[in-house]
Structure formats: C-alpha cells, structure tokens
N, CA, C and O atoms as a Tripos MOL2 file, in Angstrom:
@<TRIPOS>MOLECULE
protein
  260   259    65     0     0
PROTEIN
NO_CHARGES

@<TRIPOS>ATOM
      1 N         230.5810  194.1810  -84.4230 N.3       1 MET1
      2 CA        231.8650  193.6880  -84.2760 C.3       1 MET1
      3 C         231.6410  194.0630  -82.5020 C.2       1 MET1
      4 O         231.0680  195.0170  -81.9750 O.2       1 MET1
      5 N         232.3820  192.8340  -81.8720 N.am      2 SER2
      6 CA        232.3970  192.9210  -80.8450 C.3       2 SER2
      7 C         233.8230  192.7260  -80.0650 C.2       2 SER2
      8 O         234.8710  192.6800  -80.7100 O.2       2 SER2
      9 N         233.8080  192.6560  -79.1590 N.am      3 ILE3
     10 CA        235.2080  192.9220  -78.0960 C.3       3 ILE3
     11 C         234.3270  191.2630  -77.3160 C.2       3 ILE3
     12 O         233.1570  191.1960  -76.9380 O.2       3 ILE3
     13 N         235.1350  190.3940  -77.2940 N.am      4 PRO4
     14 CA        234.7890  188.6960  -75.9200 C.3       4 PRO4
     15 C         235.4520  189.6020  -74.6030 C.2       4 PRO4
     16 O         236.4130  190.3160  -74.3160 O.2       4 PRO4
     17 N         233.8310  188.8480  -73.8700 N.am      5 THR5
     18 CA        234.5710  189.1470  -72.5110 C.3       5 THR5
     19 C         235.8770  188.9610  -71.9860 C.2       5 THR5
     20 O         236.4070  189.8840  -71.3680 O.2       5 THR5
     21 N         236.4530  187.8930  -72.1550 N.am      6 ASN6
     22 CA        237.8610  187.5490  -71.2980 C.3       6 ASN6
     23 C         238.4500  188.4100  -72.1200 C.2       6 ASN6
     24 O         239.1860  189.1030  -71.4180 O.2       6 ASN6
     25 N         238.5610  188.9260  -73.8680 N.am      7 MET7
     26 CA        239.7300  190.4400  -73.6060 C.3       7 MET7
     27 C         240.0160  191.1810  -72.9450 C.2       7 MET7
     28 O         241.0380  191.5060  -72.3410 O.2       7 MET7
     29 N         238.7140  191.6120  -73.0760 N.am      8 LEU8
     30 CA        237.7240  193.0040  -71.6940 C.3       8 LEU8
     31 C         238.0590  193.2810  -70.8830 C.2       8 LEU8
     32 O         238.4350  194.3630  -70.4310 O.2       8 LEU8
     33 N         237.9350  191.6820  -70.2930 N.am      9 SER9
     34 CA        238.6200  192.1730  -68.6830 C.3       9 SER9
     35 C         240.2760  192.0050  -68.9080 C.2       9 SER9
     36 O         240.7530  192.6280  -67.9600 O.2       9 SER9
     37 N         241.1160  191.5920  -69.5160 N.am     10 ILE10
     38 CA        242.6590  192.1330  -69.6040 C.3      10 ILE10
     39 C         243.0590  193.4740  -70.1190 C.2      10 ILE10
     40 O         244.2570  193.7550  -70.1580 O.2      10 ILE10
     41 N         242.3310  194.1610  -70.4400 N.am     11 LEU11
     42 CA        242.7040  194.9450  -71.6380 C.3      11 LEU11
     43 C         243.0050  195.8950  -70.6400 C.2      11 LEU11
     44 O         242.5650  195.6940  -69.5080 O.2      11 LEU11
     45 N         243.7820  197.0450  -70.9070 N.am     12 ALA12
     46 CA        243.5820  198.1110  -69.4230 C.3      12 ALA12
     47 C         244.2760  199.7470  -70.4430 C.2      12 ALA12
     48 O         245.2230  199.8500  -71.2240 O.2      12 ALA12
     49 N         243.3010  200.7330  -69.9520 N.am     13 CYS13
     50 CA        243.8610  201.6880  -70.0690 C.3      13 CYS13
     51 C         245.4110  201.8120  -70.3220 C.2      13 CYS13
     52 O         246.1730  201.5010  -69.4060 O.2      13 CYS13
     53 N         245.9210  202.2640  -71.5610 N.am     14 PRO14
     54 CA        247.3740  203.0010  -71.5060 C.3      14 PRO14
     55 C         247.8380  204.0060  -70.8410 C.2      14 PRO14
     56 O         249.0430  204.0300  -70.5870 O.2      14 PRO14
     57 N         247.1260  204.8800  -70.4860 N.am     15 SER15
     58 CA        247.3440  206.0860  -69.9350 C.3      15 SER15
     59 C         247.3040  205.8110  -68.3800 C.2      15 SER15
     60 O         248.2440  205.8960  -67.5890 O.2      15 SER15
     61 N         246.1480  205.5040  -68.1610 N.am     16 CYS16
     62 CA        246.0820  204.9920  -66.2430 C.3      16 CYS16
     63 C         245.9340  203.8320  -65.8940 C.2      16 CYS16
     64 O         246.1480  203.5090  -64.7260 O.2      16 CYS16
     65 N         245.4890  202.8410  -66.9370 N.am     17 LYS17
     66 CA        245.7000  201.2520  -66.3440 C.3      17 LYS17
     67 C         244.2450  201.2920  -65.7140 C.2      17 LYS17
     68 O         244.1160  200.6610  -64.6650 O.2      17 LYS17
     69 N         243.3530  201.8210  -66.1150 N.am     18 GLY18
     70 CA        241.8920  201.5220  -65.4600 C.3      18 GLY18
     71 C         241.7900  200.4990  -66.8540 C.2      18 GLY18
     72 O         242.5330  200.1840  -67.7840 O.2      18 GLY18
     73 N         239.8230  200.0630  -66.2080 N.am     19 LYS19
     74 CA        238.6030  199.4610  -66.6040 C.3      19 LYS19
     75 C         238.9530  199.7450  -68.0180 C.2      19 LYS19
     76 O         239.9840  200.4170  -68.0480 O.2      19 LYS19
     77 N         238.5070  199.4990  -69.1480 N.am     20 LEU20
     78 CA        237.9410  200.2430  -70.3630 C.3      20 LEU20
     79 C         236.7220  199.2080  -70.3420 C.2      20 LEU20
     80 O         236.4670  198.2530  -69.6090 O.2      20 LEU20
     81 N         235.7750  200.0370  -71.9390 N.am     21 VAL21
     82 CA        234.2380  199.7410  -71.3390 C.3      21 VAL21
     83 C         234.0860  199.7750  -73.0760 C.2      21 VAL21
     84 O         234.2840  200.7680  -73.7770 O.2      21 VAL21
     85 N         233.7220  198.5450  -73.5030 N.am     22 TRP22
     86 CA        232.9540  198.7990  -74.9630 C.3      22 TRP22
     87 C         231.7970  199.6800  -75.0600 C.2      22 TRP22
     88 O         230.7490  199.8630  -74.4410 O.2      22 TRP22
     89 N         232.5920  200.3100  -76.4150 N.am     23 ASN23
     90 CA        231.3050  201.3460  -76.6390 C.3      23 ASN23
     91 C         231.2060  200.4380  -77.8730 C.2      23 ASN23
     92 O         232.1130  200.0580  -78.6140 O.2      23 ASN23
     93 N         229.8440  200.1710  -77.9200 N.am     24 HIS24
     94 CA        229.0810  199.4560  -79.0620 C.3      24 HIS24
     95 C         229.0400  200.0460  -80.6360 C.2      24 HIS24
     96 O         229.5570  199.7670  -81.7170 O.2      24 HIS24
     97 N         228.3980  200.7220  -80.2620 N.am     25 ASP25
     98 CA        227.9400  202.2580  -81.4960 C.3      25 ASP25
     99 C         229.1300  202.8230  -82.2970 C.2      25 ASP25
    100 O         229.0590  202.9860  -83.5150 O.2      25 ASP25
    101 N         230.0060  203.0580  -81.7180 N.am     26 ARG26
    102 CA        231.6860  203.5960  -81.8800 C.3      26 ARG26
    103 C         232.8450  202.4580  -82.5060 C.2      26 ARG26
    104 O         233.8760  202.4690  -83.1780 O.2      26 ARG26
    105 N         232.0530  201.5990  -81.8950 N.am     27 SER27
    106 CA        233.6570  200.9060  -82.2850 C.3      27 SER27
    107 C         234.8230  201.2740  -81.4380 C.2      27 SER27
    108 O         235.9770  201.2760  -81.8660 O.2      27 SER27
    109 N         234.4540  201.6120  -80.1170 N.am     28 GLU28
    110 CA        235.7110  202.1750  -79.3530 C.3      28 GLU28
    111 C         235.3260  201.2910  -78.0990 C.2      28 GLU28
    112 O         234.2860  200.7930  -77.6690 O.2      28 GLU28
    113 N         236.9910  201.3390  -77.6200 N.am     29 LEU29
    114 CA        237.0990  201.3580  -76.2400 C.3      29 LEU29
    115 C         237.3130  202.4220  -75.2020 C.2      29 LEU29
    116 O         238.3280  203.1180  -75.2220 O.2      29 LEU29
    117 N         236.4480  202.5490  -74.3680 N.am     30 VAL30
    118 CA        236.1940  204.2510  -73.4040 C.3      30 VAL30
    119 C         236.7440  203.7160  -72.3070 C.2      30 VAL30
    120 O         236.4250  202.5950  -71.9090 O.2      30 VAL30
    121 N         237.7200  204.5540  -71.6520 N.am     31 CYS31
    122 CA        238.5480  204.8420  -70.2780 C.3      31 CYS31
    123 C         237.9810  205.4980  -69.8350 C.2      31 CYS31
    124 O         238.2340  206.6420  -70.2140 O.2      31 CYS31
    125 N         236.7090  205.3820  -68.6400 N.am     32 ARG32
    126 CA        236.1090  206.9030  -68.3010 C.3      32 ARG32
    127 C         237.0810  207.6620  -67.2340 C.2      32 ARG32
    128 O         237.2560  208.8790  -67.2970 O.2      32 ARG32
    129 N         237.6350  206.9190  -66.3490 N.am     33 GLY33
    130 CA        239.0810  207.8570  -65.2280 C.3      33 GLY33
    131 C         239.1430  209.2430  -66.3810 C.2      33 GLY33
    132 O         238.6590  210.3530  -66.1590 O.2      33 GLY33
    133 N         240.0430  208.7160  -67.9270 N.am     34 GLU34
    134 CA        240.7620  209.2850  -68.3960 C.3      34 GLU34
    135 C         240.2900  210.2080  -69.5290 C.2      34 GLU34
    136 O         241.0370  210.9520  -70.1650 O.2      34 GLU34
    137 N         238.6890  210.0480  -69.7470 N.am     35 GLN35
    138 CA        237.9430  210.3560  -70.8560 C.3      35 GLN35
    139 C         238.1010  210.5140  -71.9640 C.2      35 GLN35
    140 O         237.7150  211.5700  -72.4660 O.2      35 GLN35
    141 N         238.7570  209.4770  -72.7870 N.am     36 LEU36
    142 CA        239.4020  209.0450  -73.7370 C.3      36 LEU36
    143 C         238.4080  207.4960  -74.2610 C.2      36 LEU36
    144 O         237.7170  206.6390  -73.7100 O.2      36 LEU36
    145 N         238.9240  207.8740  -75.7760 N.am     37 ALA37
    146 CA        238.6850  206.5100  -76.1860 C.3      37 ALA37
    147 C         238.6440  206.3600  -77.7690 C.2      37 ALA37
    148 O         238.2830  207.0860  -78.6950 O.2      37 ALA37
    149 N         239.3130  204.7700  -77.6240 N.am     38 TYR38
    150 CA        240.2740  204.1330  -78.2320 C.3      38 TYR38
    151 C         239.6480  203.4900  -79.3790 C.2      38 TYR38
    152 O         238.6410  202.9350  -78.9400 O.2      38 TYR38
    153 N         239.7340  203.3170  -80.4600 N.am     39 PRO39
    154 CA        238.9920  202.9000  -81.6950 C.3      39 PRO39
    155 C         239.5710  201.2980  -81.7200 C.2      39 PRO39
    156 O         240.4670  200.6140  -81.2240 O.2      39 PRO39
    157 N         238.3820  201.1870  -82.6800 N.am     40 VAL40
    158 CA        238.6790  199.3000  -82.7680 C.3      40 VAL40
    159 C         238.6840  199.2050  -84.2310 C.2      40 VAL40
    160 O         237.7610  199.6820  -84.8920 O.2      40 VAL40
    161 N         239.7830  198.5510  -84.8160 N.am     41 ASN41
    162 CA        239.8330  198.2280  -86.1960 C.3      41 ASN41
    163 C         239.8860  196.9730  -86.4050 C.2      41 ASN41
    164 O         240.8110  196.2610  -86.0140 O.2      41 ASN41
    165 N         238.5630  196.4480  -87.2570 N.am     42 GLU42
    166 CA        239.2530  195.3590  -87.5360 C.3      42 GLU42
    167 C         239.2140  194.2360  -86.4580 C.2      42 GLU42
    168 O         239.5790  193.0860  -86.6980 O.2      42 GLU42
    169 N         238.6900  194.7050  -85.1190 N.am     43 GLY43
    170 CA        238.5360  193.2850  -84.2890 C.3      43 GLY43
    171 C         239.6610  193.8430  -83.2120 C.2      43 GLY43
    172 O         239.5980  193.5310  -82.0230 O.2      43 GLY43
    173 N         240.6610  194.6710  -83.7280 N.am     44 ILE44
    174 CA        241.9810  195.0450  -83.2580 C.3      44 ILE44
    175 C         242.3250  196.8510  -82.5290 C.2      44 ILE44
    176 O         242.4060  197.9330  -83.1110 O.2      44 ILE44
    177 N         242.4590  196.4750  -81.0180 N.am     45 PRO45
    178 CA        242.0310  198.1090  -80.2340 C.3      45 PRO45
    179 C         243.4980  198.8640  -80.7670 C.2      45 PRO45
    180 O         244.6670  198.4850  -80.8340 O.2      45 PRO45
    181 N         243.0730  199.6160  -80.9670 N.am     46 ALA46
    182 CA        244.6560  200.4220  -81.1540 C.3      46 ALA46
    183 C         245.2790  201.2660  -79.7230 C.2      46 ALA46
    184 O         245.9670  202.2210  -80.0840 O.2      46 ALA46
    185 N         245.2530  201.2240  -79.2440 N.am     47 LEU47
    186 CA        245.8470  201.4490  -77.9020 C.3      47 LEU47
    187 C         246.9610  202.6580  -77.7960 C.2      47 LEU47
    188 O         248.1660  202.5360  -77.5740 O.2      47 LEU47
    189 N         246.3770  203.5830  -77.9680 N.am     48 LEU48
    190 CA        248.0400  204.4320  -78.0950 C.3      48 LEU48
    191 C         247.3360  205.5590  -77.9700 C.2      48 LEU48
    192 O         246.1770  205.8570  -78.2600 O.2      48 LEU48
    193 N         248.5130  206.3170  -77.3360 N.am     49 ALA49
    194 CA        247.7600  208.0010  -76.9610 C.3      49 ALA49
    195 C         247.2710  208.8570  -78.2350 C.2      49 ALA49
    196 O         246.4260  209.7520  -78.2730 O.2      49 ALA49
    197 N         248.0770  208.2960  -79.2910 N.am     50 SER50
    198 CA        248.0190  208.9740  -80.3910 C.3      50 SER50
    199 C         246.6500  209.2940  -81.2710 C.2      50 SER50
    200 O         246.1710  210.3180  -81.7580 O.2      50 SER50
    201 N         246.1010  207.3060  -81.2090 N.am     51 ALA51
    202 CA        244.9860  207.0420  -81.4300 C.3      51 ALA51
    203 C         243.7380  207.4300  -80.8540 C.2      51 ALA51
    204 O         242.6790  207.1600  -81.4220 O.2      51 ALA51
    205 N         243.7920  208.1750  -79.5330 N.am     52 ALA52
    206 CA        242.8190  207.9760  -78.7230 C.3      52 ALA52
    207 C         242.0140  209.4890  -79.1790 C.2      52 ALA52
    208 O         242.6360  210.0720  -80.0670 O.2      52 ALA52
    209 N         240.9870  210.0690  -78.8040 N.am     53 ARG53
    210 CA        240.3310  211.0620  -78.8350 C.3      53 ARG53
    211 C         239.3710  211.3920  -77.7510 C.2      53 ARG53
    212 O         238.4170  210.6480  -77.5240 O.2      53 ARG53
    213 N         239.5170  212.1360  -77.2870 N.am     54 GLU54
    214 CA        238.6150  213.0760  -75.6620 C.3      54 GLU54
    215 C         237.6400  212.3320  -75.9470 C.2      54 GLU54
    216 O         237.6560  211.7380  -77.0250 O.2      54 GLU54
    217 N         236.6010  212.1870  -75.0900 N.am     55 LEU55
    218 CA        235.3150  212.3340  -75.2370 C.3      55 LEU55
    219 C         234.6540  213.6290  -74.3910 C.2      55 LEU55
    220 O         235.2000  214.2380  -73.4700 O.2      55 LEU55
    221 N         233.3500  213.8710  -74.9520 N.am     56 SER56
    222 CA        232.8170  214.9160  -73.9810 C.3      56 SER56
    223 C         232.1890  214.5790  -73.0400 C.2      56 SER56
    224 O         232.0730  213.3800  -72.7850 O.2      56 SER56
    225 N         231.6680  215.4530  -72.3400 N.am     57 VAL57
    226 CA        230.9830  214.8580  -70.4320 C.3      57 VAL57
    227 C         229.8660  214.2470  -71.1550 C.2      57 VAL57
    228 O         229.6320  213.0930  -70.7950 O.2      57 VAL57
    229 N         228.8690  214.8660  -72.3790 N.am     58 ALA58
    230 CA        227.6220  214.6030  -72.6650 C.3      58 ALA58
    231 C         227.9650  212.9520  -73.6220 C.2      58 ALA58
    232 O         226.9420  212.2700  -73.6790 O.2      58 ALA58
    233 N         229.1080  212.3470  -74.2670 N.am     59 GLU59
    234 CA        229.4450  211.3020  -74.3530 C.3      59 GLU59
    235 C         229.8330  210.4530  -73.6570 C.2      59 GLU59
    236 O         229.8910  209.2800  -74.0260 O.2      59 GLU59
    237 N         230.2870  210.9830  -72.1500 N.am     60 LEU60
    238 CA        230.7320  209.6290  -71.2030 C.3      60 LEU60
    239 C         229.2320  209.8190  -70.5220 C.2      60 LEU60
    240 O         229.5700  209.0000  -69.6680 O.2      60 LEU60
    241 N         228.0380  210.1210  -70.1760 N.am     61 GLU61
    242 CA        226.7230  210.2110  -69.6200 C.3      61 GLU61
    243 C         226.1610  209.2910  -70.5450 C.2      61 GLU61
    244 O         225.7990  208.1860  -70.1400 O.2      61 GLU61
    245 N         226.0160  209.6930  -72.0390 N.am     62 GLN62
    246 CA        225.7300  208.3940  -72.9260 C.3      62 GLN62
    247 C         225.8440  207.2980  -72.4410 C.2      62 GLN62
    248 O         224.9430  206.7640  -71.7930 O.2      62 GLN62
    249 N         226.8840  206.8170  -72.6540 N.am     63 LEU63
    250 CA        227.4030  205.5900  -71.9490 C.3      63 LEU63
    251 C         227.1260  204.6760  -70.4630 C.2      63 LEU63
    252 O         227.4950  203.5650  -70.0830 O.2      63 LEU63
    253 N         226.5110  205.4690  -70.0250 N.am     64 LYS64
    254 CA        226.4400  205.2730  -68.5040 C.3      64 LYS64
    255 C         224.7380  204.2150  -68.5720 C.2      64 LYS64
    256 O         224.3100  203.3080  -67.8580 O.2      64 LYS64
    257 N         224.1610  204.9550  -69.8450 N.am     65 LYS65
    258 CA        222.6270  204.5740  -70.0510 C.3      65 LYS65
    259 C         222.8380  203.4060  -70.4830 C.2      65 LYS65
    260 O         221.8910  202.6820  -70.7930 O.2      65 LYS65
@<TRIPOS>BOND
     1     1     2 1
     2     2     3 1
     3     3     4 2
     4     3     5 am
     5     5     6 1
     6     6     7 1
     7     7     8 2
     8     7     9 am
     9     9    10 1
    10    10    11 1
    11    11    12 2
    12    11    13 am
    13    13    14 1
    14    14    15 1
    15    15    16 2
    16    15    17 am
    17    17    18 1
    18    18    19 1
    19    19    20 2
    20    19    21 am
    21    21    22 1
    22    22    23 1
    23    23    24 2
    24    23    25 am
    25    25    26 1
    26    26    27 1
    27    27    28 2
    28    27    29 am
    29    29    30 1
    30    30    31 1
    31    31    32 2
    32    31    33 am
    33    33    34 1
    34    34    35 1
    35    35    36 2
    36    35    37 am
    37    37    38 1
    38    38    39 1
    39    39    40 2
    40    39    41 am
    41    41    42 1
    42    42    43 1
    43    43    44 2
    44    43    45 am
    45    45    46 1
    46    46    47 1
    47    47    48 2
    48    47    49 am
    49    49    50 1
    50    50    51 1
    51    51    52 2
    52    51    53 am
    53    53    54 1
    54    54    55 1
    55    55    56 2
    56    55    57 am
    57    57    58 1
    58    58    59 1
    59    59    60 2
    60    59    61 am
    61    61    62 1
    62    62    63 1
    63    63    64 2
    64    63    65 am
    65    65    66 1
    66    66    67 1
    67    67    68 2
    68    67    69 am
    69    69    70 1
    70    70    71 1
    71    71    72 2
    72    71    73 am
    73    73    74 1
    74    74    75 1
    75    75    76 2
    76    75    77 am
    77    77    78 1
    78    78    79 1
    79    79    80 2
    80    79    81 am
    81    81    82 1
    82    82    83 1
    83    83    84 2
    84    83    85 am
    85    85    86 1
    86    86    87 1
    87    87    88 2
    88    87    89 am
    89    89    90 1
    90    90    91 1
    91    91    92 2
    92    91    93 am
    93    93    94 1
    94    94    95 1
    95    95    96 2
    96    95    97 am
    97    97    98 1
    98    98    99 1
    99    99   100 2
   100    99   101 am
   101   101   102 1
   102   102   103 1
   103   103   104 2
   104   103   105 am
   105   105   106 1
   106   106   107 1
   107   107   108 2
   108   107   109 am
   109   109   110 1
   110   110   111 1
   111   111   112 2
   112   111   113 am
   113   113   114 1
   114   114   115 1
   115   115   116 2
   116   115   117 am
   117   117   118 1
   118   118   119 1
   119   119   120 2
   120   119   121 am
   121   121   122 1
   122   122   123 1
   123   123   124 2
   124   123   125 am
   125   125   126 1
   126   126   127 1
   127   127   128 2
   128   127   129 am
   129   129   130 1
   130   130   131 1
   131   131   132 2
   132   131   133 am
   133   133   134 1
   134   134   135 1
   135   135   136 2
   136   135   137 am
   137   137   138 1
   138   138   139 1
   139   139   140 2
   140   139   141 am
   141   141   142 1
   142   142   143 1
   143   143   144 2
   144   143   145 am
   145   145   146 1
   146   146   147 1
   147   147   148 2
   148   147   149 am
   149   149   150 1
   150   150   151 1
   151   151   152 2
   152   151   153 am
   153   153   154 1
   154   154   155 1
   155   155   156 2
   156   155   157 am
   157   157   158 1
   158   158   159 1
   159   159   160 2
   160   159   161 am
   161   161   162 1
   162   162   163 1
   163   163   164 2
   164   163   165 am
   165   165   166 1
   166   166   167 1
   167   167   168 2
   168   167   169 am
   169   169   170 1
   170   170   171 1
   171   171   172 2
   172   171   173 am
   173   173   174 1
   174   174   175 1
   175   175   176 2
   176   175   177 am
   177   177   178 1
   178   178   179 1
   179   179   180 2
   180   179   181 am
   181   181   182 1
   182   182   183 1
   183   183   184 2
   184   183   185 am
   185   185   186 1
   186   186   187 1
   187   187   188 2
   188   187   189 am
   189   189   190 1
   190   190   191 1
   191   191   192 2
   192   191   193 am
   193   193   194 1
   194   194   195 1
   195   195   196 2
   196   195   197 am
   197   197   198 1
   198   198   199 1
   199   199   200 2
   200   199   201 am
   201   201   202 1
   202   202   203 1
   203   203   204 2
   204   203   205 am
   205   205   206 1
   206   206   207 1
   207   207   208 2
   208   207   209 am
   209   209   210 1
   210   210   211 1
   211   211   212 2
   212   211   213 am
   213   213   214 1
   214   214   215 1
   215   215   216 2
   216   215   217 am
   217   217   218 1
   218   218   219 1
   219   219   220 2
   220   219   221 am
   221   221   222 1
   222   222   223 1
   223   223   224 2
   224   223   225 am
   225   225   226 1
   226   226   227 1
   227   227   228 2
   228   227   229 am
   229   229   230 1
   230   230   231 1
   231   231   232 2
   232   231   233 am
   233   233   234 1
   234   234   235 1
   235   235   236 2
   236   235   237 am
   237   237   238 1
   238   238   239 1
   239   239   240 2
   240   239   241 am
   241   241   242 1
   242   242   243 1
   243   243   244 2
   244   243   245 am
   245   245   246 1
   246   246   247 1
   247   247   248 2
   248   247   249 am
   249   249   250 1
   250   250   251 1
   251   251   252 2
   252   251   253 am
   253   253   254 1
   254   254   255 1
   255   255   256 2
   256   255   257 am
   257   257   258 1
   258   258   259 1
   259   259   260 2
@<TRIPOS>SUBSTRUCTURE
     1 MET1         2 RESIDUE 1 A MET
     2 SER2         6 RESIDUE 1 A SER
     3 ILE3        10 RESIDUE 1 A ILE
     4 PRO4        14 RESIDUE 1 A PRO
     5 THR5        18 RESIDUE 1 A THR
     6 ASN6        22 RESIDUE 1 A ASN
     7 MET7        26 RESIDUE 1 A MET
     8 LEU8        30 RESIDUE 1 A LEU
     9 SER9        34 RESIDUE 1 A SER
    10 ILE10       38 RESIDUE 1 A ILE
    11 LEU11       42 RESIDUE 1 A LEU
    12 ALA12       46 RESIDUE 1 A ALA
    13 CYS13       50 RESIDUE 1 A CYS
    14 PRO14       54 RESIDUE 1 A PRO
    15 SER15       58 RESIDUE 1 A SER
    16 CYS16       62 RESIDUE 1 A CYS
    17 LYS17       66 RESIDUE 1 A LYS
    18 GLY18       70 RESIDUE 1 A GLY
    19 LYS19       74 RESIDUE 1 A LYS
    20 LEU20       78 RESIDUE 1 A LEU
    21 VAL21       82 RESIDUE 1 A VAL
    22 TRP22       86 RESIDUE 1 A TRP
    23 ASN23       90 RESIDUE 1 A ASN
    24 HIS24       94 RESIDUE 1 A HIS
    25 ASP25       98 RESIDUE 1 A ASP
    26 ARG26      102 RESIDUE 1 A ARG
    27 SER27      106 RESIDUE 1 A SER
    28 GLU28      110 RESIDUE 1 A GLU
    29 LEU29      114 RESIDUE 1 A LEU
    30 VAL30      118 RESIDUE 1 A VAL
    31 CYS31      122 RESIDUE 1 A CYS
    32 ARG32      126 RESIDUE 1 A ARG
    33 GLY33      130 RESIDUE 1 A GLY
    34 GLU34      134 RESIDUE 1 A GLU
    35 GLN35      138 RESIDUE 1 A GLN
    36 LEU36      142 RESIDUE 1 A LEU
    37 ALA37      146 RESIDUE 1 A ALA
    38 TYR38      150 RESIDUE 1 A TYR
    39 PRO39      154 RESIDUE 1 A PRO
    40 VAL40      158 RESIDUE 1 A VAL
    41 ASN41      162 RESIDUE 1 A ASN
    42 GLU42      166 RESIDUE 1 A GLU
    43 GLY43      170 RESIDUE 1 A GLY
    44 ILE44      174 RESIDUE 1 A ILE
    45 PRO45      178 RESIDUE 1 A PRO
    46 ALA46      182 RESIDUE 1 A ALA
    47 LEU47      186 RESIDUE 1 A LEU
    48 LEU48      190 RESIDUE 1 A LEU
    49 ALA49      194 RESIDUE 1 A ALA
    50 SER50      198 RESIDUE 1 A SER
    51 ALA51      202 RESIDUE 1 A ALA
    52 ALA52      206 RESIDUE 1 A ALA
    53 ARG53      210 RESIDUE 1 A ARG
    54 GLU54      214 RESIDUE 1 A GLU
    55 LEU55      218 RESIDUE 1 A LEU
    56 SER56      222 RESIDUE 1 A SER
    57 VAL57      226 RESIDUE 1 A VAL
    58 ALA58      230 RESIDUE 1 A ALA
    59 GLU59      234 RESIDUE 1 A GLU
    60 LEU60      238 RESIDUE 1 A LEU
    61 GLU61      242 RESIDUE 1 A GLU
    62 GLN62      246 RESIDUE 1 A GLN
    63 LEU63      250 RESIDUE 1 A LEU
    64 LYS64      254 RESIDUE 1 A LYS
    65 LYS65      258 RESIDUE 1 A LYS
C-alpha cells in the first residue's frame, strides 16, 4: 500500500505542522523534525499523538537512504 503523492503533499505532522515522509517498509508517515512515526492502517493515516511512536536516530538515518 502507498500514500498518493497529492495526499502526501497536504498532510502535515499534527505536532509541528511539518512535512511527512512515507515509509513504505513500515506503512508509516514519518515526521523527521519531531522524530515521530504515525501508522497507516488500511490506507488511513492515524495522525494522533497517542498513535505515534518515537523514532531512534538509527531509524531516521535509514530513511535518508
């Protein structure tokens, strides 16, 4: 599953309002600024602070590749 580009361009991190990046491997939307990952279940992003998980520095580095 993937997030359509036009949808990705209008979604923002609910915490900092920053850009989100799609992580296909884990089906998550990632905010690099807040170091948070939001799950996407059946194509629906769960953009809630309670649903987010914190990312490690290693996970962020992996996304840059």
